[in-house]
N, C-alpha and C positions, 0 to 999 in steps of 0.2 A: 299228216297227223290225223290220227284215227279218233274219233270221239265215241265212247261207248253210249249205248241207248240209255236214257235216263240220267245222263250227266250233264252238268252245266258248266260252262266255262265263262268266266269273267276276264276280259282281255283289258289290262291297264296300259295305257299309251302314256309313256313317261316322256316328257319333253324337257330338255334342259332349260332350267331357270336362270335366266340372265339378269343379273343385278346391275343396273347402270348407276354407279356412284358418281355424283357430281361433286368435284372438289370446289369447296367455297372458301376464299381467303379474305380475311377481314382486312379492309383498307385502314391502315394506320396513318393518321395525320401526323406529318412531321412539323412539329411546333419550334419555332426558333427559340433557343433558351441561352441563358447565361448561367454558368455554374461558378460559384464563388465559396471560397472558405474563409472564415473568420475566427479569430482567436480573441477570447477575453480573459482578462487577468485581474484578480482582486487580492489585495494584501490582507492577510489575516494574522492576528496576534495570538501566539501559543498560550494555552492556559494550563497546560499540565506538564509534567517532566518525568522522565524514567532515570533512575541512577543506579548503576551497577557498583556494588560495594563488595570488596574482597577482604577476607582475612587470610593471611599466608603466615604459617607457622613452620619451623624447622626443629626436628628432634632426632635423637640417635637411633630411634626405632620408628617405624610407622604408626605403631599404636600410640606411642607418646606425643608424635607430632599431631595426630588426629585428635587425641584427648585435649590437648591445650587448644586446638583449633575450635573445638566443640564448645569450650568453655568461654572462648572470646566471642564466638559468633552469637551465642546465646545471650551474652551481655549486650551485644550490638542490637539484636532484634528487641530486647527488652527496652532499651533507650528508644528505639523507634516506635514502638507500640505506645510508650510514654507520651510521645508527641502526638499521638491520635491515629497513627497509621494502623489500619486493620489487617487481619491476616489475608484478606482478598488483595491487598497492596503489597504484600511481601511474599516473594517466591524465590526458591533456590534454582539457579540456572546453570551452575557448574560446580562440580566437585572433583578435585583431581589430587591424587597421590603419586609422586614420582620419586625415585631414588636420586640422590646427589652422589656422583661417581668421581673417583680420582683415577686418572690415566697415567700410567708410566711405561715408558718404552720397554717392550719385551715382557710386559707383565699382564695379567688378567686385571680388568678394571675392579677396583675395590669400592664398595658402598661406604661413604662417610657419613651420610646423614639421609633423612627423608623429609621432603617438603609436601605439605598440605595446603591446598588453596580451595577455599570455600566462597563462592560468589552468589549474593542474594541480588535480586532485582526489587528496587523500591519504586512503585508507582505513586508519585507525589501529585495530589490533585488540586493543591494549592501552591502557587508559585512563591508565595511568601514563606513557605516551608522548606524550599530547596536548600537554603544556606544552613538553617538549623538541623536539617537531616544530614547533612554532610558532616557538620561539626559534631553532632551526637555520636555518629558512627565512628569517626576518627578518635573521639574521646574514649570510646569504650571497647577498643581493641581492634577495629578495622585499620589496615595500613595501606589499602590500595583502593582509589576510586577510579575504576577502569573505564567508565562511560558516563556522560551526562548528556541527555537529549531532551530538547523541548519539543512539544507537539500540540496541535490544536485538536480538541476533542470533539467539536461539533463544527462542521464546515458546510453544512446543507444550505444555510441562508446565503453564505458567500458563494457556493457553487451555483445557485440560481442566479444570483446577480451577475456572475461571470458569463452564464449563458445569455442573458440579455444583452450584455456588452458585446458578445461575439456575433449575434444576429444583427445588431445594430451596424457593426463595422462591415459585416458581409453585405448588407443591403446598400450601404454608402459606396462600397467598391462596385456593386452590380449596377447601381444608378450611373456612376462614372463611366463604366464600360458601355453602358447603353447610350450614352450621349456621345461618346467618342465614335460609336458605330452609326450615328445619326438616326437614332431611335429613341424610344422610351422604355422603361422598366415596367413591366406587366405584373401579374399576380404571382405570388410565392406558389411554386409547384411541389417542391419537397424541401425537408429540412432534416438533417441527420445529426444527432449530438453524439460527439465522440465519446469513447470510454473514458471514464474519469477515475482517477486515483488520487487520494488526498496527498498533500505534500509530505514527503518522508521526514521522520524526525531528524532535527538539525543538531549534530554534534557541536558541542561547545567546548572550548579550552577552559580549565579550571585552575584556580590559584590555591596552592597549598597552603594551609593555615600554619604560621610560624609559632604562635603561641596561643593557649587556650584563652587567654585574657583578652585577646582581639575581638573586634567585631565579627559577626557572623560572615562566613564565606560569601563574597559577592557573586552574583549571577546576572546575566541580562539575556532574556530570551529573544530580543529583536522581533522581526516580522517574517512571515512566510508568504510566498507567492503561490497562489491557487490559480491554475490555468484550465480552461476549457476550449475545445475547438468544435466548431459546427460547419457542416458543409450544406450548402443550399443550392437550389435551381430555381430560376425565375424565368417567367415568360418574357421573351423579347419581342417588342412592337416595333417593327421597321417603320420608318417614316413613309407616308403615303405620297 
C-alpha cells in the first residue's frame, strides 16, 4: 500500500464487542396453600312485576281487524293510565297480522278472515296494583294475559350479604381442611368474587276472572334466591 506524500492515514482497529449476558432467575417461594370456593345465598322478595297484555281481534279484512284492535287497545291503555301507570311503564312489544285460511283437498287455500294481535308490556312498580291492572285490562278489551313475572328491582344489599356469607363458608371449609392436614390456616392470599346476575323474573300462573263483580285477581310473588360464589386461597401453616 503506497501512501502519497502529504497524506495522513488513520487506522481504526475494530475488535469484536462481546456482551456477556448473565441470566438471572427470580427465586419463587412455594407457599403451601388451600384453595376453597364458597357459595352464599339470600332470599329476596320481589317488589315489581311485568305483565304482557294482548288484544286479539278478527275481521273479514286486515284493515277491519286492525281498526277494531286499535280501538280496544286504546281503551286498555287509557284504563291503565287511569290507574297511575305512566308512558314509561307501557310499551308495545309485539304487533302481528296474519290471515286465517281454509284448506280443502285439491284446492288453493282460501283466506276466510284476518287476525290481529297487539301486545303491550306493563311495568308495575307496586305489587298492590298487579290485580287491578289485570282486571282493568280485561274489562276494557284485552282478551289475553300472556305473561306475569315478578322481579326484585334492587338487589345490591342482598348481593353484598351473600358475598359475606360465601366468604364465611369458604373460611370455615379452609379451616377444616387445615386441621385435617394437621396444620393451621394462615392469612388470606386471594379472593375472587364470581360474576353476578340478578335472579331471573319468575313467571306465575294466573287465574282468569269469572265475573267483573269478583274481587281483584289474586297474585302471590313469593321469594327469589340470590346466589354469589367466591373463590379463595389461604396460606397453610404446617405443624412444626
